[in-house]
C-alpha positions as CSV (number, residue, x, y, z in Angstrom):
1,M,136.5,-323.2,-62.8
2,T,137.2,-324.7,-59.8
3,I,135.5,-324.0,-56.4
4,A,139.0,-323.1,-55.0
5,I,139.6,-320.7,-57.5
6,S,136.0,-319.1,-57.5
7,S,136.6,-318.7,-53.6
8,V,140.0,-317.0,-54.2
9,L,138.3,-314.7,-56.7
10,F,135.6,-314.1,-54.2
11,V,138.0,-313.0,-51.4
12,I,140.0,-310.7,-53.5
13,R,136.6,-308.9,-54.5
14,V,135.7,-308.5,-50.8
15,T,139.0,-307.8,-49.5
16,L,139.5,-304.7,-51.8
17,P,136.8,-302.3,-50.5
18,F,137.9,-302.9,-46.8
19,L,141.8,-302.2,-48.1
20,A,140.8,-299.2,-49.8
21,I,139.0,-297.7,-46.8
22,F,141.8,-298.8,-44.6
23,I,144.6,-297.3,-47.0
24,V,142.3,-293.6,-47.1
25,L,141.6,-293.7,-43.2
26,L,145.4,-294.4,-42.4
27,C,146.3,-291.7,-44.7
28,F,144.0,-288.8,-43.3
29,M,144.8,-289.7,-39.9
30,S,148.5,-289.6,-40.1
31,M,148.3,-286.0,-41.6
32,K,145.9,-285.1,-38.7
33,V,148.2,-286.5,-35.9
34,A,151.3,-285.2,-37.4
35,Q,150.0,-281.3,-37.3
36,R,151.2,-278.7,-35.1
37,G,147.9,-277.7,-33.8
38,K,147.4,-274.4,-32.3
39,R,151.0,-273.6,-30.7
40,P,152.2,-270.1,-31.0
41,L,155.2,-269.6,-33.3
42,I,156.2,-266.2,-31.3
43,I,154.3,-263.8,-28.5
44,L,153.4,-260.1,-28.8
45,K,153.2,-258.6,-25.4
46,N,151.6,-255.5,-25.1
47,K,154.1,-253.2,-23.3
48,E,151.4,-251.2,-21.6
49,T,148.9,-253.7,-20.2
50,G,151.1,-256.8,-20.1
51,E,148.7,-258.8,-22.4
52,E,150.3,-261.4,-24.2
53,I,149.0,-262.4,-27.8
54,P,149.9,-265.6,-29.0
55,V,151.0,-265.5,-32.8
56,I,149.9,-269.0,-34.2
57,Y,150.1,-268.3,-38.0
58,W,152.7,-267.9,-40.5
59,E,151.3,-264.7,-41.8
60,N,149.3,-262.2,-39.5
61,S,146.8,-259.0,-40.1
62,I,147.0,-256.6,-37.5
63,G,144.4,-254.0,-37.0
64,R,141.4,-252.7,-35.5
65,S,138.9,-254.8,-37.6
66,R,137.4,-257.8,-36.1
67,S,138.6,-259.5,-39.5
68,C,142.1,-259.4,-38.7
69,D,144.3,-262.2,-37.3
70,I,145.5,-260.0,-34.2
71,V,142.9,-257.4,-33.0
72,L,144.4,-254.0,-31.4
73,K,141.3,-252.2,-29.9
74,N,142.8,-248.6,-30.1
75,P,141.6,-245.8,-32.1
76,T,144.9,-244.8,-33.2
77,V,145.3,-248.1,-34.8
78,S,143.8,-248.6,-38.7
79,R,141.3,-251.3,-39.6
80,E,144.2,-253.0,-41.4
81,H,147.3,-251.4,-40.1
82,A,150.2,-254.0,-40.9
83,V,151.2,-257.6,-41.9
84,L,153.4,-259.6,-39.6
85,F,154.8,-262.6,-41.4
86,R,157.5,-265.1,-41.3
87,R,159.8,-265.8,-44.4
88,K,163.1,-268.0,-44.7
89,Q,165.3,-265.2,-43.1
90,G,162.9,-264.8,-40.2
91,W,159.9,-262.2,-39.1
92,L,159.0,-259.2,-41.0
93,I,156.3,-256.7,-40.8
94,K,155.0,-254.4,-43.2
95,D,152.9,-251.4,-43.1
96,T,149.8,-251.7,-45.3
97,D,149.4,-247.7,-46.0
98,S,148.0,-247.1,-42.5
99,K,147.5,-243.5,-41.2
100,A,149.7,-243.8,-38.3
101,G,152.4,-245.8,-39.4
102,I,154.7,-248.4,-37.7
103,T,158.0,-247.8,-35.8
104,V,160.4,-250.6,-35.0
105,N,162.7,-249.8,-31.8
106,G,161.6,-245.9,-32.4
107,E,162.5,-245.8,-36.1
108,K,159.8,-245.5,-38.6
109,I,159.8,-248.5,-41.2
110,K,159.3,-248.6,-45.1
111,G,158.5,-251.8,-47.0
112,N,159.3,-255.3,-45.4
113,T,161.3,-254.6,-42.2
114,Q,162.5,-257.8,-40.2
115,V,162.0,-257.6,-36.5
116,Y,164.0,-259.9,-34.1
117,I,163.4,-261.1,-30.5
118,D,162.6,-258.3,-27.7
119,D,162.2,-255.5,-30.6
120,V,159.5,-253.2,-29.5
121,I,157.1,-252.6,-32.2
122,S,154.5,-249.5,-32.2
123,I,151.6,-249.6,-34.5
124,G,149.5,-246.6,-33.7
125,G,149.5,-246.2,-30.2
126,T,150.1,-249.8,-29.1
127,S,153.7,-250.9,-28.6
128,L,154.4,-254.7,-28.7
129,I,157.3,-256.7,-27.6
130,L,158.4,-259.6,-29.7
131,L,159.3,-262.7,-27.5
132,K,159.9,-266.3,-28.0
133,A,156.9,-268.4,-27.5
134,R,157.1,-270.4,-23.9
135,E,155.6,-274.1,-23.8
136,S,155.9,-276.3,-20.9
137,A,157.7,-279.4,-21.0
138,E,154.7,-281.4,-20.4
139,K,153.1,-279.5,-23.5
140,I,156.1,-280.2,-25.6
141,N,156.3,-283.8,-24.7
142,K,152.9,-284.5,-25.5
143,L,153.5,-283.0,-28.8
144,S,156.4,-285.5,-29.1
145,R,154.5,-288.6,-28.4
146,L,151.9,-287.7,-30.6
147,T,154.3,-287.0,-33.4
148,N,155.9,-290.6,-32.9
149,K,152.7,-292.0,-33.2
150,K,152.7,-290.8,-36.9
151,I,152.1,-293.8,-39.2
152,R,155.5,-294.4,-41.3
153,S,155.0,-293.7,-45.0
154,A,156.6,-297.2,-46.1
155,S,154.1,-298.9,-44.3
156,L,151.2,-296.7,-46.2
157,L,152.7,-297.4,-49.4
158,L,152.8,-301.2,-48.9
159,F,149.2,-301.2,-48.4
160,V,148.8,-299.3,-51.6
161,S,150.9,-301.6,-53.5
162,L,148.8,-304.8,-51.8
163,F,145.8,-303.1,-53.0
164,H,147.1,-302.8,-56.7
165,F,148.4,-306.5,-56.4
166,L,145.2,-307.6,-55.8
167,M,143.5,-305.9,-58.2
168,A,146.0,-307.0,-61.0
169,L,145.6,-310.5,-59.6
170,H,142.1,-310.8,-60.1
171,P,142.1,-310.7,-64.0
172,L,145.2,-312.8,-64.1
173,I,143.8,-315.9,-62.2
174,K,140.6,-315.2,-64.3
175,N,142.0,-315.4,-67.4
176,E,145.3,-317.5,-66.9
177,L,148.3,-316.2,-66.2
178,S,150.0,-313.9,-68.7
179,L,153.6,-312.4,-68.4
180,I,152.4,-309.6,-70.2
181,R,149.7,-308.5,-68.2
182,W,151.9,-308.0,-65.2
183,F,153.6,-305.2,-66.8
184,P,151.1,-302.5,-65.6
185,L,151.2,-304.0,-62.0
186,A,154.9,-303.9,-61.9
187,S,155.5,-300.6,-63.4
188,V,153.2,-299.1,-60.7
189,I,154.7,-300.7,-57.9
190,L,158.1,-299.6,-59.1
191,V,157.5,-296.2,-59.7
192,S,155.6,-295.9,-56.7
193,W,158.5,-297.1,-54.6
194,L,161.0,-295.5,-56.5
195,F,159.2,-292.0,-55.9
196,F,159.2,-293.0,-52.0
197,F,162.7,-293.4,-51.9
198,I,163.7,-290.3,-53.9
199,S,161.2,-288.3,-51.8
200,A,162.3,-289.7,-48.4
201,F,166.1,-290.0,-49.2
202,I,167.2,-287.5,-51.8
203,L,164.5,-284.5,-51.4
204,R,164.4,-285.6,-47.7
205,R,160.7,-284.8,-47.2
206,V,159.1,-285.8,-43.6
207,T,156.0,-286.9,-44.9
208,F,154.2,-288.9,-47.7
209,E,150.6,-289.0,-47.3
210,H,149.5,-286.8,-50.2
211,E,151.7,-288.8,-52.8
212,T,150.4,-292.2,-51.3
213,L,146.8,-290.9,-52.0
214,G,147.8,-289.9,-55.4
215,L,149.7,-292.9,-56.5
216,F,146.7,-295.1,-55.1
217,L,144.4,-293.3,-57.3
218,S,146.6,-293.3,-60.6
219,G,147.3,-297.0,-60.0
220,V,144.0,-297.8,-60.1
221,G,143.4,-296.3,-63.3
222,I,146.5,-297.7,-64.7
223,I,145.8,-301.2,-64.0
224,L,141.9,-300.9,-65.2
225,V,143.2,-299.3,-68.6
226,G,145.9,-302.2,-68.8
227,N,143.0,-304.8,-68.7
228,Y,141.8,-303.7,-72.1
229,N,144.2,-301.3,-73.8
230,M,148.1,-302.2,-73.2
231,Q,149.2,-299.2,-75.8
232,E,147.4,-296.7,-73.4
233,V,149.2,-298.1,-70.5
234,Y,152.7,-296.8,-71.9
235,N,151.2,-293.4,-72.5
236,Q,149.6,-293.6,-68.7
237,L,152.7,-294.5,-67.4
238,A,154.7,-291.7,-69.1
239,S,152.2,-289.2,-68.0
240,L,152.5,-290.5,-64.2
241,L,156.2,-289.9,-64.4
242,I,155.9,-286.4,-66.3
243,G,153.1,-285.5,-63.4
244,I,155.3,-286.6,-60.6
245,F,158.2,-284.7,-62.0
246,A,156.1,-281.8,-62.4
247,Y,154.8,-282.1,-58.6
248,C,158.4,-282.0,-57.4
249,V,159.2,-279.1,-59.5
250,I,156.2,-277.0,-58.3
251,I,156.7,-277.5,-54.7
252,R,160.5,-276.7,-55.1
253,F,159.5,-273.5,-57.3
254,I,157.0,-272.3,-54.7
255,E,159.2,-272.9,-51.8
256,N,160.7,-269.3,-52.6
257,L,157.3,-266.9,-52.4
258,D,159.5,-264.0,-53.8
259,I,160.4,-265.9,-56.9
260,V,156.6,-267.1,-57.3
261,M,155.3,-263.4,-56.8
262,Q,158.0,-262.2,-59.6
263,Y,157.2,-265.0,-62.2
264,R,153.1,-264.5,-62.0
265,V,152.6,-262.4,-64.8
266,A,155.0,-264.4,-67.1
267,I,153.0,-267.3,-66.3
268,A,149.9,-265.6,-67.1
269,V,151.2,-264.7,-70.3
270,C,152.6,-268.2,-71.3
271,A,148.6,-269.3,-70.6
272,V,147.3,-266.8,-72.8
273,F,149.7,-267.7,-75.4
274,L,148.8,-271.2,-74.9
275,F,145.1,-270.5,-75.3
276,A,145.6,-268.9,-78.5
277,A,147.5,-272.0,-79.8
278,N,144.7,-273.8,-78.8
279,L,142.3,-271.6,-80.8
280,V,144.8,-271.5,-83.7
281,F,145.9,-275.1,-83.8
282,A,143.7,-277.5,-82.1
283,K,141.5,-280.0,-83.7
284,E,137.9,-280.9,-82.8
285,V,137.4,-283.9,-80.9
286,N,133.7,-284.9,-79.4
287,G,132.6,-281.4,-80.1
288,S,135.0,-279.8,-78.5
289,R,138.3,-278.3,-79.9
290,N,140.7,-278.6,-77.1
291,W,143.3,-280.9,-78.7
292,I,146.5,-280.2,-80.0
293,S,148.4,-282.8,-81.8
294,L,152.3,-282.9,-81.3
295,G,154.5,-285.4,-83.2
296,G,151.6,-287.9,-83.0
297,I,150.7,-287.1,-79.2
298,S,147.9,-285.4,-78.6
299,I,147.5,-282.7,-75.7
300,Q,144.8,-280.7,-73.8
301,P,146.0,-277.2,-73.2
302,S,143.5,-276.3,-70.7
303,E,144.6,-279.0,-68.4
304,F,148.3,-277.3,-68.1
305,I,146.4,-273.9,-67.7
306,K,144.5,-274.9,-64.5
307,I,148.1,-275.1,-62.8
308,A,149.0,-271.7,-64.2
309,Y,145.5,-270.2,-63.2
310,V,146.2,-271.2,-59.5
311,F,149.6,-269.8,-59.8
312,V,148.3,-266.5,-61.1
313,G,145.0,-266.1,-58.5
314,A,146.9,-266.7,-55.2
315,S,148.8,-263.8,-53.7
316,T,150.8,-263.2,-50.3
317,L,148.9,-261.6,-47.4
318,E,151.2,-258.3,-47.6
319,G,150.0,-258.2,-51.1
320,L,146.2,-258.8,-50.6
321,Q,146.3,-256.1,-47.6
322,T,147.4,-253.2,-50.1
323,T,146.2,-254.6,-53.2
324,K,142.3,-254.8,-52.9
325,N,141.7,-254.7,-56.7
326,L,141.1,-257.5,-58.5
327,T,140.9,-256.2,-62.1
328,G,143.9,-258.1,-63.3
329,F,142.8,-261.4,-62.3
330,I,139.3,-260.6,-63.3
331,L,140.5,-259.8,-66.8
332,F,142.8,-263.1,-66.7
333,S,139.6,-265.3,-65.6
334,A,137.6,-264.0,-68.3
335,I,140.1,-264.7,-71.0
336,C,140.3,-268.2,-69.8
337,I,136.7,-269.0,-69.4
338,G,135.8,-267.0,-72.4
339,T,138.4,-269.0,-74.5
340,L,137.0,-272.3,-73.0
341,F,133.5,-271.5,-74.1
342,L,134.9,-270.6,-77.7
343,I,136.5,-274.3,-78.0
344,K,133.1,-275.6,-76.4
345,D,134.7,-277.0,-73.4
346,F,132.1,-276.3,-71.1
347,G,132.9,-278.8,-68.1
348,T,136.4,-277.2,-67.9
349,A,134.9,-273.8,-68.0
350,C,132.8,-274.6,-64.9
351,V,135.8,-275.9,-63.1
352,F,137.9,-272.4,-63.8
353,F,134.6,-270.6,-62.9
354,L,134.5,-272.4,-59.3
355,A,138.3,-271.7,-58.9
356,F,137.3,-268.2,-59.8
357,L,134.9,-268.1,-57.1
358,I,136.9,-269.4,-54.4
359,I,140.1,-267.1,-55.1
360,S,138.0,-264.0,-55.3
361,F,136.3,-264.8,-52.0
362,M,139.7,-265.9,-50.4
363,R,141.6,-262.5,-51.9
364,S,139.0,-260.2,-50.9
365,G,136.4,-261.7,-48.4
366,S,133.7,-260.1,-50.2
367,V,130.6,-262.0,-50.6
368,R,129.0,-259.4,-53.0
369,T,131.9,-260.4,-55.5
370,V,130.8,-264.1,-55.1
371,I,127.0,-263.0,-55.9
372,L,128.0,-260.5,-58.8
373,S,130.2,-263.3,-60.2
374,C,127.4,-265.7,-59.9
375,S,124.9,-263.6,-61.4
376,A,126.9,-262.8,-64.4
377,A,127.5,-266.3,-64.9
378,A,123.7,-267.5,-65.1
379,L,123.4,-264.2,-67.6
380,G,125.9,-265.8,-69.3
381,A,124.6,-269.5,-69.4
382,F,121.1,-268.0,-70.2
383,M,122.2,-265.9,-73.3
384,I,124.4,-269.0,-74.9
385,L,121.6,-271.5,-74.4
386,N,119.0,-268.7,-76.1
387,F,121.5,-267.7,-79.1
388,K,123.3,-271.3,-79.2
389,P,120.7,-273.8,-79.5
390,Y,122.7,-276.5,-80.3
391,I,124.0,-276.2,-77.0
392,K,120.8,-276.3,-75.5
393,D,120.0,-279.6,-77.2
394,R,123.2,-281.4,-75.6
395,F,121.4,-281.0,-72.3
396,A,118.0,-282.2,-73.3
397,V,118.6,-285.6,-72.4
398,W,119.5,-284.5,-68.7
399,G,117.2,-286.1,-66.5
400,H,115.2,-288.2,-69.2
401,V,118.2,-290.6,-70.2
402,W,115.9,-293.8,-70.0
403,E,113.9,-291.8,-72.7
404,Y,116.8,-291.6,-75.0
405,S,118.4,-294.7,-73.9
406,Q,119.1,-295.8,-77.7
407,N,120.9,-292.7,-78.6
408,T,122.1,-289.9,-76.6
409,G,121.2,-291.4,-73.4
410,Y,122.9,-294.8,-74.4
411,Q,126.2,-294.1,-72.2
412,Q,124.5,-293.0,-69.1
413,T,121.7,-295.6,-68.8
414,R,124.7,-298.3,-69.5
415,V,126.7,-296.5,-66.5
416,L,123.4,-297.0,-64.2
417,S,122.9,-300.7,-65.1
418,Y,126.5,-301.7,-64.8
419,I,126.8,-300.1,-61.5
420,A,123.8,-301.9,-60.5
421,S,125.2,-305.2,-61.7
422,G,128.5,-304.6,-59.9
423,G,127.1,-304.2,-56.3
424,L,129.0,-303.6,-53.5
425,F,132.1,-305.7,-54.4
426,G,132.1,-305.5,-58.1
427,V,132.3,-308.3,-60.5
428,G,135.9,-308.0,-60.6
429,S,138.9,-306.1,-62.0
430,G,139.2,-306.8,-65.9
431,Q,135.7,-308.7,-66.0
432,G,133.6,-305.5,-66.5
433,K,131.1,-304.8,-69.5
434,L,130.9,-301.0,-69.6
435,Q,134.7,-301.1,-70.9
436,G,133.0,-301.8,-74.2
437,I,130.9,-298.4,-74.2
438,Y,132.7,-295.5,-76.1
439,A,134.6,-293.0,-73.8
440,A,134.4,-295.5,-71.0
441,L,137.7,-295.4,-69.8
442,N,137.6,-291.6,-70.0
443,D,134.4,-289.7,-69.5
444,L,132.7,-292.9,-67.5
445,M,135.4,-294.2,-65.7
446,F,133.4,-293.9,-62.1
447,G,131.2,-296.4,-63.9
448,V,133.8,-298.6,-64.6
449,V,135.3,-298.6,-60.9
450,S,131.9,-299.1,-59.6
451,E,131.3,-302.1,-61.9
452,E,134.8,-303.8,-61.6
453,L,135.7,-302.8,-58.0
454,G,132.3,-302.4,-56.4
455,L,130.5,-299.2,-55.2
456,I,132.2,-299.4,-52.0
457,V,135.5,-298.6,-53.6
458,A,134.2,-296.3,-56.2
459,L,132.4,-294.1,-53.2
460,T,136.0,-294.5,-51.4
461,V,137.7,-292.9,-54.7
462,A,134.7,-290.2,-54.4
463,L,135.2,-289.4,-50.4
464,L,139.4,-289.2,-51.0
465,V,139.0,-286.6,-53.4
466,A,136.5,-284.7,-50.9
467,G,139.1,-285.5,-48.3
468,L,141.7,-283.6,-50.1
469,T,139.7,-280.9,-50.3
470,L,139.0,-280.8,-46.2
471,S,142.5,-281.1,-45.7
472,A,143.5,-278.0,-47.6
473,Q,140.7,-276.3,-45.8
474,S,142.3,-277.3,-42.5
475,Y,145.8,-276.2,-43.8
476,S,144.6,-272.8,-44.8
477,N,145.0,-271.3,-40.9
478,K,148.3,-272.9,-40.6
479,S,150.2,-272.3,-43.8
480,R,153.3,-270.4,-44.1
481,S,151.6,-267.9,-46.4
482,T,148.0,-267.1,-47.9
483,F,149.6,-267.8,-51.3
484,Y,149.6,-271.7,-50.1
485,S,146.3,-271.3,-48.4
486,I,144.6,-269.8,-51.7
487,A,146.5,-272.0,-54.0
488,A,145.6,-275.2,-52.1
489,C,142.0,-274.3,-51.6
490,A,141.5,-273.4,-55.4
491,A,143.4,-276.5,-56.3
492,A,141.5,-279.1,-54.0
493,G,138.1,-277.3,-55.4
494,M,139.1,-277.8,-58.9
495,L,139.6,-281.4,-58.2
496,L,136.5,-282.0,-56.3
497,F,134.5,-279.8,-58.7
498,Q,135.8,-281.9,-61.8
499,A,135.1,-285.1,-59.7
500,S,131.7,-284.0,-58.9
501,L,131.0,-283.2,-62.8
502,H,132.5,-286.5,-63.9
503,I,130.6,-288.7,-61.3
504,F,127.1,-287.0,-61.1
505,G,127.4,-286.3,-65.1
506,S,128.1,-290.0,-65.8
507,T,125.1,-291.2,-63.4
508,D,122.5,-288.2,-64.7
509,I,122.3,-286.4,-61.7
510,L,123.9,-283.4,-63.4
511,P,124.3,-282.8,-67.6
512,M,127.2,-284.7,-68.8
513,T,130.3,-282.6,-69.5
514,G,132.8,-285.2,-70.4
515,V,135.4,-284.1,-67.9
516,T,137.6,-286.7,-66.4
517,L,137.9,-288.4,-63.1
518,P,141.3,-286.7,-61.5
519,F,144.1,-289.1,-61.1
520,V,142.1,-292.4,-62.5
521,S,140.5,-291.4,-65.9
522,L,142.7,-292.4,-69.3
523,G,144.2,-289.4,-70.5
524,G,147.8,-288.1,-70.1
525,S,147.1,-284.1,-69.8
526,S,144.7,-285.0,-67.0
527,L,146.9,-287.1,-64.8
528,V,149.6,-284.7,-65.3
529,S,147.6,-281.5,-64.2
530,S,146.2,-283.6,-61.3
531,W,149.3,-284.1,-59.7
532,G,150.3,-280.4,-60.6
533,L,147.1,-279.2,-58.5
534,L,148.0,-281.9,-55.9
535,A,151.5,-280.1,-55.3
536,F,149.8,-277.0,-54.1
537,I,147.8,-278.8,-51.6
538,K,151.0,-280.6,-50.2
539,A,152.6,-277.2,-50.2
540,S,150.2,-275.7,-48.0
541,D,151.0,-278.2,-45.4
542,E,153.4,-276.7,-42.8
543,R,155.5,-279.9,-42.6
544,T,156.3,-279.9,-46.4
545,Y,159.4,-277.9,-46.1
546,S,160.7,-279.4,-43.1
547,I,163.6,-281.3,-43.4
548,R,164.4,-284.7,-42.0
549,R,167.1,-284.5,-39.8
């Protein structure tokens, strides 16, 4: 190989990490810059004192308790008296079983009641006038300037396509050009830009940052898989298309919260039946009975049930304020987690349990619920390890992989060795040796990314998933409903915890559970599920349902 070619390959390997960091920073900066901030949506003016209370959330609890969004210091007001919320038809208020009740313009209300500008809402002994939010011209102009600085979605996607091109170019130059090896790259770029044009000009969405990050990760996985197994590329591309379709359908479906609440029970029943089918028809793969074969295609039902679990667990604020009982959700969670233990999919069971903790805490606000749940889980784990010794044996290698380097610790020792050989900039896409180890493109994908693209890119991928969690948390106070807040935090928690189990398990920091790296690992069910969970994070951004004019 000539010095010129070697120099080009070196430049590609060094460029990729900095380009990855640049892409991720641009996406998250774009999300932050275009946010509404703390501007009030409306104003509630106390008729007696003249105090103006800014309403900055789409759903607001009103009461005497300090935990409420709008606190009224009046002894006649209940601790959790009412919920003021905005829907497509406008602003509504609901009494949450208070003692004194609510009147609007002197008339006592029942159920959801629409309120208008200048209406007088009497909550206990406090009367509030609904007013339009008043913003100074200077403040509005400042917000407009910030919005105009938003990085264009097409530019973001262009950098992602450049990253994918450089990834694919390295093995093509190294192994001499071959037309068939262009297929994964060409397909990823075609799908990415087709999705962008549909989103921008048909669905008329105003933002594309979450989609850009999802396409970035999915493309990395597909191109890495294409370096070694072209047949699997077709499966991954089909799964990517299905995942994007599911992403669009979910965002559209949860736009109307009334419909979402109507179908929650039906979705839960379907999930239970899917688990029942799993128990009856699934075949065992790598010690876990979590695969159903349909016409030569294997699917993993638990990946799709993750989406259903978020649907069932989330709820709107007016429901939370009147229904504190979590019995139904706890029962559904017990069925899901119990079934996963029966089919020996312990990694996914851990992911579901974390989502249960997030949803339970956000719905009840009770730390005691979380402590009791963790205690019960610890007791269950203790009993399982004592009565199921073969499960205990699976974790014996944890922390001692070098002692078992030729048997049960073989995979992790190779991951650690090849991560070290890849260094900061990697050995080059398609040039790694870890791909020859069993399940490398599934359970060890973080090691493949580290070896071939370098530790910087691998850590950027990990931080990207963590960033999605932070963005979900930041959206939670400004989402149009607590449904979006809870769903986004649960979905992001699932993605982050799954990525953590994958990364820390393959590097022997945690016991290896065999879960995939979201978006990147080989596995069609996992890819579809990752896009479905991303839809909940996207929906929590209040800009999602804005239409470009």
